C-alpha positions as CSV (number, residue, x, y, z in Angstrom):
1,M,14.4,49.5,4.1
2,S,11.9,47.0,5.5
3,S,10.2,46.6,9.0
4,K,13.2,44.1,10.0
5,H,16.3,45.4,8.2
6,F,17.8,48.0,7.2
7,I,20.0,46.3,4.6
8,N,18.0,43.8,2.5
9,D,20.4,42.5,0.2
10,P,21.6,39.4,1.7
11,T,25.2,39.3,-0.6
12,H,25.7,43.0,-0.2
13,L,24.7,42.4,3.6
14,V,27.3,39.7,4.0
15,N,30.0,41.3,1.6
16,S,29.9,44.4,3.6
17,A,30.2,42.9,7.4
18,L,33.5,41.1,6.0
19,R,34.7,44.4,4.7
20,S,34.0,46.2,8.2
21,L,36.3,43.6,10.2
22,V,39.3,45.1,8.0
23,Y,38.4,48.4,9.2
24,T,38.3,47.4,13.1
25,N,41.2,45.1,12.9
26,P,44.4,46.0,10.8
27,S,46.2,42.8,11.3
28,L,43.5,41.3,9.0
29,A,43.2,40.9,5.4
30,L,39.7,39.9,3.4
31,D,39.8,37.9,0.2
32,S,36.2,39.0,-1.1
33,T,36.0,36.3,-3.8
34,N,36.1,33.9,-1.3
35,K,34.6,35.7,1.4
36,I,38.0,34.6,3.9
37,V,39.0,36.8,6.7
38,Y,42.5,36.0,7.1
39,R,45.3,37.3,9.5
40,R,48.0,39.6,7.6
41,P,51.5,38.0,7.0
42,S,53.9,39.2,9.6
43,H,57.3,38.8,11.2
44,A,55.7,36.6,14.2
45,P,56.8,33.2,14.7
46,R,55.5,30.3,12.7
47,Q,52.8,28.5,14.5
48,V,49.6,26.1,13.8
49,S,47.3,28.0,11.6
50,I,43.6,27.5,12.7
51,V,40.7,28.1,10.3
52,S,37.0,27.6,11.1
53,G,34.1,29.0,9.5
54,G,30.3,28.6,8.2
55,G,27.4,30.2,7.2
56,A,26.9,33.9,7.8
57,G,24.5,35.0,10.5
58,H,26.2,34.2,13.5
59,E,28.4,36.8,14.4
60,P,30.8,37.7,15.3
61,S,31.4,34.2,15.0
62,F,33.3,33.1,12.8
63,A,35.4,36.1,10.9
64,A,35.5,38.0,14.1
65,M,37.3,35.8,15.7
66,V,40.4,36.0,13.2
67,G,43.2,37.9,15.0
68,Q,46.4,37.2,17.2
69,G,46.1,34.1,19.4
70,M,42.7,32.7,18.1
71,L,41.8,32.2,14.1
72,S,44.4,32.4,11.7
73,A,41.6,32.6,9.0
74,A,37.6,31.9,8.8
75,V,35.6,31.1,5.5
76,S,32.2,32.5,5.4
77,G,29.0,31.1,3.4
78,T,25.8,33.5,2.6
79,I,23.5,33.6,5.6
80,F,22.7,30.2,6.8
81,A,24.6,28.6,4.5
82,S,27.8,26.5,4.5
83,P,31.1,28.1,2.2
84,S,31.4,26.1,-0.7
85,S,34.4,23.8,-0.3
86,E,36.5,25.8,-3.3
87,Q,36.1,28.6,-0.5
88,I,37.4,26.5,2.1
89,R,40.1,25.0,-0.2
90,V,41.6,28.3,-0.7
91,G,41.5,29.3,2.7
92,V,43.4,26.1,3.8
93,Q,45.6,26.0,1.2
94,A,46.1,29.6,0.4
95,R,45.6,32.3,3.0
96,V,47.4,30.9,6.0
97,D,50.7,29.8,6.4
98,T,50.9,25.7,6.4
99,S,54.5,25.4,7.1
100,R,53.3,23.9,10.5
101,G,50.3,22.2,9.8
102,V,46.3,23.5,9.7
103,L,43.7,22.8,12.3
104,V,40.3,23.2,11.0
105,T,37.3,23.5,13.4
106,V,33.8,23.0,12.0
107,M,30.2,22.8,14.1
108,N,28.5,19.9,13.6
109,Y,26.2,20.6,10.5
110,T,26.0,18.2,7.5
111,G,26.6,21.2,4.9
112,D,29.4,22.2,6.9
113,V,31.5,18.8,7.4
114,L,30.8,17.6,4.1
115,N,32.3,20.7,2.5
116,F,35.2,21.5,5.1
117,G,36.0,18.0,4.5
118,V,36.6,18.0,1.0
119,A,39.0,21.0,1.5
120,V,40.6,19.1,4.1
121,E,41.2,16.1,2.2
122,K,42.3,18.0,-0.5
123,A,44.6,19.7,1.6
124,R,46.5,16.1,2.7
125,A,46.4,15.1,-0.8
126,A,48.2,18.3,-1.5
127,G,50.6,17.0,1.4
128,I,49.9,19.6,3.8
129,D,49.7,18.0,7.4
130,V,45.8,18.8,8.7
131,E,43.5,17.9,11.7
132,M,39.9,18.1,11.5
133,V,37.8,18.9,14.7
134,V,34.1,18.7,14.9
135,V,32.3,20.5,17.6
136,A,28.8,19.2,18.8
137,D,28.1,20.9,22.2
138,D,24.0,21.4,21.5
139,V,22.0,19.2,24.2
140,G,18.8,20.8,22.8
141,V,18.5,17.4,20.7
142,G,19.1,14.8,22.6
143,R,20.4,11.3,21.4
144,E,17.1,10.0,20.1
145,K,16.3,12.6,17.6
146,G,20.1,13.5,16.9
147,G,20.5,9.8,15.7
148,K,23.7,9.4,13.7
149,V,24.3,13.0,12.6
150,G,24.6,13.5,16.1
151,R,24.3,16.8,18.2
152,R,24.5,20.2,16.8
153,G,27.4,22.9,16.9
154,I,26.5,26.1,18.5
155,A,28.0,29.1,21.0
156,G,30.1,26.3,22.7
157,T,32.5,26.2,19.8
158,V,34.3,30.0,20.9
159,L,35.7,28.6,23.6
160,V,37.3,25.8,21.5
161,H,38.7,28.5,19.1
162,K,40.0,30.5,22.0
163,I,41.6,27.7,23.7
164,S,43.2,26.1,20.6
165,G,44.3,29.7,19.4
166,A,46.0,30.3,22.7
167,L,47.9,27.0,22.1
168,A,48.9,27.6,18.7
169,A,50.4,30.9,19.6
170,L,52.7,29.2,22.2
171,G,54.1,27.7,19.1
172,R,53.0,24.3,20.0
173,P,52.6,21.3,17.3
174,L,49.9,20.6,15.5
175,S,49.1,17.1,17.4
176,E,48.9,18.8,20.5
177,V,47.1,21.6,19.6
178,A,44.3,19.2,17.5
179,K,44.3,17.1,20.9
180,V,43.7,20.4,23.3
181,A,40.8,21.1,20.6
182,R,39.3,17.8,20.7
183,L,39.4,17.6,24.5
184,T,37.6,21.1,24.9
185,A,35.1,20.2,22.7
186,E,34.4,16.6,24.4
187,N,33.9,18.6,27.5
188,L,31.4,21.1,26.1
189,V,28.0,21.4,27.0
190,S,25.4,23.9,25.3
191,V,21.5,25.0,25.1
192,G,20.1,27.5,23.8
193,A,16.1,29.4,24.5
194,S,14.1,31.9,22.1
195,L,11.5,33.9,22.2
196,E,10.8,33.7,18.5
197,H,12.4,32.9,15.1
198,V,14.8,35.0,13.2
199,H,14.0,36.3,10.0
200,V,16.7,36.5,6.9
201,P,17.1,39.7,5.3
202,G,15.9,39.4,1.6
203,R,12.9,37.0,2.7
204,A,9.3,37.8,2.4
205,I,8.2,38.7,6.0
206,T,5.0,36.7,7.4
207,D,3.3,36.3,10.4
208,S,1.2,33.2,9.3
209,A,3.9,30.5,9.7
210,E,2.1,27.6,11.1
211,D,5.1,27.3,13.5
212,K,5.3,30.8,14.8
213,L,5.7,31.0,18.4
214,E,2.6,32.3,20.5
215,I,2.8,35.2,22.9
216,G,4.6,34.5,26.1
217,E,5.8,30.8,24.5
218,V,9.5,30.3,24.3
219,E,11.2,27.2,22.5
220,I,14.1,25.3,24.5
221,G,17.0,24.0,22.5
222,M,16.2,26.1,19.5
223,G,18.9,25.6,17.0
224,I,20.9,28.7,15.3
225,H,18.9,27.9,12.3
226,N,15.4,28.3,13.8
227,E,15.5,24.3,14.1
228,A,13.3,22.6,16.6
229,G,14.3,22.2,20.0
230,S,13.1,19.8,22.8
231,G,9.7,21.8,23.2
232,R,7.8,25.0,23.8
233,A,6.5,26.1,27.2
234,K,4.9,29.1,28.6
235,I,6.9,29.5,31.6
236,E,8.4,32.1,34.1
237,F,11.9,33.1,33.6
238,P,13.4,30.9,36.2
239,E,11.8,28.0,35.5
240,L,13.1,28.4,31.6
241,V,16.8,28.4,33.3
242,A,16.0,25.7,35.8
243,R,14.9,23.5,32.8
244,M,18.1,24.3,30.5
245,L,20.4,23.6,33.4
246,T,18.8,20.3,34.3
247,Q,19.2,19.6,30.4
248,L,22.9,20.4,30.5
249,L,23.5,18.6,34.1
250,D,20.6,16.1,35.2
251,P,22.8,12.9,35.2
252,N,19.6,10.9,35.1
253,D,18.5,12.0,31.8
254,S,20.1,9.5,29.5
255,D,19.0,11.1,26.5
256,R,20.7,14.2,27.2
257,N,23.5,13.5,29.5
258,F,26.5,14.1,27.4
259,L,28.9,15.2,30.3
260,H,29.7,14.3,33.8
261,V,31.1,17.4,35.7
262,N,33.6,16.0,37.7
263,S,35.9,18.5,38.0
264,N,36.6,21.3,40.3
265,E,36.7,24.0,37.4
266,V,33.6,24.8,35.3
267,V,33.4,28.0,32.8
268,L,30.3,29.3,31.9
269,L,29.3,31.1,29.2
270,V,26.1,33.3,28.8
271,N,25.6,33.8,25.1
272,N,23.5,36.2,23.2
273,L,21.6,34.8,20.4
274,G,21.4,38.4,18.8
275,G,18.3,40.2,20.1
276,V,18.8,40.6,23.7
277,S,19.7,43.5,25.3
278,V,22.5,43.9,26.9
279,L,20.6,44.9,29.8
280,E,18.7,42.0,29.9
281,L,21.6,39.7,29.1
282,A,23.1,40.7,32.7
283,G,20.2,39.8,34.3
284,I,19.8,36.4,32.5
285,T,23.5,35.5,33.1
286,A,22.9,36.7,37.3
287,E,20.0,34.0,37.3
288,V,22.1,31.1,35.5
289,V,24.9,31.5,38.2
290,E,23.0,31.9,41.0
291,Q,20.8,28.8,40.2
292,L,24.2,27.3,39.3
293,E,25.8,27.5,42.8
294,K,22.2,26.8,44.5
295,N,20.8,24.0,42.7
296,W,24.1,22.3,41.5
297,S,27.0,23.4,44.1
298,I,28.7,24.7,40.7
299,R,30.5,28.2,41.4
300,P,32.4,28.7,37.7
301,V,36.0,29.7,37.8
302,R,35.6,31.6,34.9
303,I,32.0,33.5,33.8
304,L,31.9,35.3,30.3
305,S,28.7,37.3,29.2
306,G,28.6,38.4,25.8
307,T,27.8,38.0,22.1
308,F,29.9,35.5,21.1
309,M,27.3,33.2,18.4
310,T,24.4,34.9,16.8
311,S,21.3,33.6,15.2
312,L,20.8,37.0,13.2
313,N,18.9,39.0,15.7
314,G,17.7,35.6,17.8
315,L,15.7,36.9,21.0
316,G,17.3,34.4,23.0
317,F,20.3,33.3,24.7
318,S,22.1,30.0,24.7
319,I,24.2,28.6,28.5
320,T,27.3,26.6,27.8
321,L,29.5,24.6,30.3
322,L,32.8,23.6,29.9
323,N,34.3,21.4,32.6
324,V,38.2,22.0,32.2
325,V,40.2,18.7,32.7
326,N,43.6,18.2,32.4
327,T,45.4,18.6,28.6
328,D,48.1,16.4,29.8
329,I,50.6,18.1,26.9
330,G,52.8,19.2,30.0
331,G,52.4,23.0,29.4
332,P,49.4,25.5,30.2
333,G,46.2,24.3,31.0
334,M,42.8,25.2,29.7
335,I,42.1,28.2,32.1
336,E,45.9,29.5,31.5
337,L,45.1,29.4,27.8
338,L,41.3,30.9,28.0
339,D,43.2,33.9,30.0
340,A,45.9,34.5,27.5
341,P,45.5,37.8,25.3
342,C,44.3,37.8,22.0
343,E,43.3,40.6,19.2
344,A,40.0,39.6,17.9
345,T,37.0,42.1,17.8
346,G,34.7,39.0,18.6
347,W,36.3,38.2,21.8
348,S,36.0,41.3,24.0
349,T,39.8,42.2,24.1
350,P,40.7,45.6,22.4
351,I,43.5,45.3,19.7
352,G,46.8,46.2,21.2
353,K,48.7,49.2,19.9
354,K,51.6,47.6,18.5
355,T,49.5,46.0,16.0
356,W,47.9,49.8,15.3
357,E,51.2,51.4,15.1
358,E,53.0,48.6,12.8
359,K,50.8,49.7,10.0
360,N,51.0,46.5,8.4
361,T,49.7,46.4,4.6
362,A,51.1,43.4,3.4
363,E,48.3,40.8,1.8
364,R,48.7,37.1,0.6
365,S,47.7,37.0,-3.1
366,D,48.6,33.1,-3.9
367,T,46.7,31.2,-5.6
368,V,46.5,27.3,-5.4
369,N,46.8,25.8,-8.9
370,E,45.4,22.4,-8.6
371,Q,47.1,21.2,-11.8
372,K,50.7,22.3,-11.0
373,A,50.5,20.8,-7.5
374,I,50.2,17.3,-8.9
375,K,53.3,15.2,-9.4
376,D,53.8,11.8,-11.1
377,S,53.5,9.0,-8.6
378,G,55.2,6.2,-10.5
379,L,52.2,3.8,-10.2
380,K,51.0,3.1,-12.9
381,W,48.2,1.1,-15.3
382,D,47.3,0.6,-18.9
383,T,45.5,3.7,-20.6
384,A,44.0,2.1,-23.1
385,V,42.0,-0.7,-20.9
386,A,41.5,2.1,-18.2
387,T,39.9,4.5,-20.8
388,A,37.6,1.6,-22.3
389,A,36.4,0.5,-18.8
390,L,35.9,3.9,-17.4
391,T,34.0,5.4,-20.8
392,K,31.5,2.5,-21.0
393,A,30.9,2.7,-16.9
394,L,30.1,6.3,-17.7
395,E,27.9,5.6,-20.7
396,R,25.9,3.1,-19.0
397,L,25.5,5.2,-15.9
398,I,24.2,8.3,-18.2
399,S,22.0,5.4,-20.1
400,A,20.4,4.5,-16.4
401,E,19.6,8.5,-14.9
402,P,15.4,8.4,-15.9
403,E,15.5,5.3,-13.7
404,I,17.7,6.6,-11.2
405,T,15.6,9.9,-11.2
406,K,12.5,7.9,-11.2
407,Y,13.2,5.9,-7.8
408,D,15.0,9.2,-6.4
409,T,11.7,11.0,-7.0
410,I,10.0,8.5,-4.6
411,V,12.5,8.5,-1.9
412,G,14.6,11.6,-2.0
413,D,14.6,14.8,-3.6
414,G,15.0,13.5,-7.4
415,D,18.1,15.1,-8.3
416,C,20.6,11.5,-7.6
417,G,20.1,10.8,-11.5
418,T,20.5,14.1,-12.9
419,G,23.4,14.8,-10.3
420,L,25.2,11.5,-12.0
421,K,24.7,12.3,-15.2
422,R,26.3,15.7,-15.2
423,G,29.0,13.9,-13.4
424,A,29.6,11.5,-15.9
425,E,29.2,13.8,-19.0
426,G,31.5,15.9,-17.4
427,V,34.5,13.4,-16.7
428,L,33.6,11.7,-20.6
429,S,34.5,15.3,-21.9
430,H,37.6,15.5,-19.6
431,L,38.8,12.5,-21.2
432,A,37.9,13.2,-25.2
433,A,40.1,16.3,-24.2
434,N,42.6,14.9,-22.0
435,P,43.6,11.2,-22.6
436,F,45.4,9.4,-19.9
437,T,49.1,9.8,-19.2
438,G,49.4,6.6,-17.6
439,D,50.0,7.8,-13.9
440,V,47.2,6.5,-12.0
441,V,47.6,9.4,-9.3
442,V,47.8,12.0,-12.0
443,D,45.1,10.7,-13.9
444,V,42.7,10.5,-11.0
445,A,43.7,13.6,-9.4
446,N,42.4,15.4,-13.3
447,I,39.6,14.2,-12.7
448,V,38.7,15.1,-9.3
449,P,37.9,19.0,-10.3
450,V,35.4,18.0,-13.0
451,I,33.4,15.9,-10.5
452,E,33.5,19.3,-8.0
453,N,32.5,21.5,-10.6
454,T,29.8,19.6,-12.4
455,M,28.1,17.7,-9.3
456,D,26.7,19.8,-6.3
457,G,24.8,19.4,-3.5
458,T,25.4,16.8,-0.8
459,S,26.3,14.2,-3.5
460,G,28.8,15.6,-5.0
461,A,30.7,16.8,-1.6
462,L,30.6,13.0,-0.9
463,F,32.0,12.0,-4.3
464,S,34.8,14.7,-3.6
465,I,35.7,13.7,-0.4
466,F,35.9,10.1,-1.7
467,L,37.9,10.9,-4.9
468,N,40.3,13.3,-3.1
469,A,41.1,10.7,-0.2
470,L,41.4,8.2,-3.6
471,V,44.5,10.3,-4.6
472,H,45.9,10.6,-1.3
473,A,45.6,7.0,-1.0
474,L,46.9,6.0,-4.3
475,R,50.1,8.3,-4.2
476,R,51.0,6.4,-0.6
477,Q,50.7,2.9,-2.6
478,G,54.2,3.9,-4.3
479,P,55.7,2.8,-7.7
480,G,54.7,0.4,-9.5
481,R,51.6,-1.4,-11.4
482,A,48.2,-0.5,-9.9
483,T,47.1,-4.0,-9.4
484,A,43.4,-5.4,-7.8
485,N,45.3,-5.5,-4.6
486,V,46.4,-2.0,-4.9
487,W,43.3,-0.6,-5.7
488,A,41.6,-2.4,-3.3
489,A,44.0,-1.0,-0.2
490,A,43.2,2.7,-1.7
491,L,39.6,1.9,-2.0
492,Q,39.4,1.0,1.4
493,S,41.4,3.9,2.8
494,S,38.9,6.1,1.0
495,A,36.1,4.5,2.5
496,D,37.2,4.9,5.5
497,A,38.1,8.7,4.9
498,L,34.7,9.2,3.9
499,G,33.2,7.4,6.5
500,K,34.5,10.4,8.9
501,Y,32.3,13.0,7.3
502,T,29.2,10.8,7.0
503,P,27.1,8.8,9.5
504,A,26.0,6.6,6.2
505,R,26.8,3.2,6.6
506,P,25.6,-0.4,5.1
507,G,22.3,-0.8,4.9
508,D,21.0,2.9,5.3
509,R,19.5,2.8,2.0
510,T,22.1,5.2,0.5
511,L,25.1,4.2,-2.3
512,V,27.3,3.3,0.5
513,D,25.4,0.2,0.3
514,A,26.9,-0.5,-3.2
515,L,30.3,1.2,-2.2
516,Y,31.4,-0.8,1.0
517,P,30.6,-4.5,-0.5
518,F,32.4,-3.5,-3.5
519,V,35.4,-2.6,-1.7
520,E,35.3,-5.3,1.1
521,V,34.9,-8.3,-1.6
522,L,37.9,-6.7,-3.8
523,G,40.1,-6.4,-0.7
524,K,39.8,-10.4,0.0
525,T,39.2,-11.4,-3.5
526,G,41.6,-9.0,-5.5
527,D,38.9,-9.9,-8.3
528,S,36.9,-6.8,-9.9
529,G,34.6,-9.1,-11.3
530,K,33.4,-11.0,-8.1
531,A,33.4,-7.8,-6.2
532,A,31.0,-6.6,-8.9
533,E,29.1,-9.8,-8.9
534,G,28.4,-9.1,-5.3
535,L,26.2,-6.0,-6.0
536,G,23.2,-7.9,-7.6
537,W,21.2,-7.9,-4.4
538,V,21.8,-3.9,-4.2
539,L,21.5,-2.9,-7.8
540,N,18.2,-5.2,-8.5
541,A,16.7,-3.6,-4.7
542,P,13.6,-2.0,-5.2
543,R,14.7,1.3,-4.5
544,V,17.2,3.7,-5.0
545,C,20.4,4.0,-3.0
546,Y,20.9,8.1,-2.6
547,L,23.3,9.8,-0.3
548,V,21.9,11.2,3.3
């Protein structure tokens, strides 16, 4: 043991914490290899499955939110790190019922959005009906600092889980469940505050960090991974709450006024970031409720106080407000869905007697074989021409690696060239052992796992999203010949799909600067030569294009 933690091995800690959920809720099972907690198969009526997840360290989110009336499965990464796209793919395709569709809910962090996005596109390419909702409720970072990435997702996410989970349990279709999840996310605002940064188990303990908070100093808007907020101050507690509520509600703050509370019904969630005592959290809750009524004339119709989303043992709390609006689905409203029963240990509702007595021991052991899932599309191409062109392009890319690495070392983190080289070498090896079949969809789909296994990091995730979307788009083109116009339409669809997961656009000094002009010119002319000629200004520019 150390002075900070009883368990200092982060891998053992995450794995054992996931196992504990199966012990405390008998309706759950654990895929330990992929760190997936999921509901055991049962005879209950089929419903839309809801999958979420993220880095460990935020418990009880996400894994403890799995259960009847809430999530169907949650995928865990290591502490404060997104799970891989492969973990998520297994969760979406093999650990939940996909017959009525799947809703994937993720917080707005780059790694989470990209890796969950890869899994979503792969599921769509496999023919599964999937919707994805990104929750971004944190006002701690305003519009100016948030930029294109936008707000972070924090504790308000659990309200999205609860409301959408209750609706799914009623048997409503995916279109309605996704609509209400998005509506809930759009009507959420949250902000946190903490007295100190948290320490991650297994890391060296230092007290000399430059960003360490002083005694009595609080960081307003601190993120759940120790990210900086809007500022630090030495103030009394009532003034701290007043500042936080102002950031949530002040209509004159153009940088943070993300929500106009125009409803007679507001839900308040006061969340413990992990290190605040039950006694003190109760005092915090009382202060928040009283200031809301006194200074803002808001009397919440529901007040939730407890530990819902932590930052390990963070010595802080967060405030979330949900503006209750009409769901327009001809059925239950947000409050009714919030009140609905559920059996998730992270949501303070006890597990029912019936679940304990069922003694359900069923488990899912399905595996998803990507190769067997690929069906001929009838869309054909000339394999000799395709092989020669792709081989030449990959060899030129490998030879350019030193120059790409040189420039990326100047403006990036230096891994762009080596990542592209690994991917290119992997595809060349694949082609040598697996010649093209002549079916475009089958051939491109067979390349996708090569890219996923050889290219890592943000660029690997983006290439994976693009190629998975390309497989889906090409299949939709139907049987026939893969002409330039067919490729143009498919590539445009893939570029549009990529735009859902990254804020990068032409002019942002990324690889998108080359991709978008090529797709645009190819779509207008149907001539790949002209499309390539239009890239001269990009490829000859005195900078490297790298992915953000």
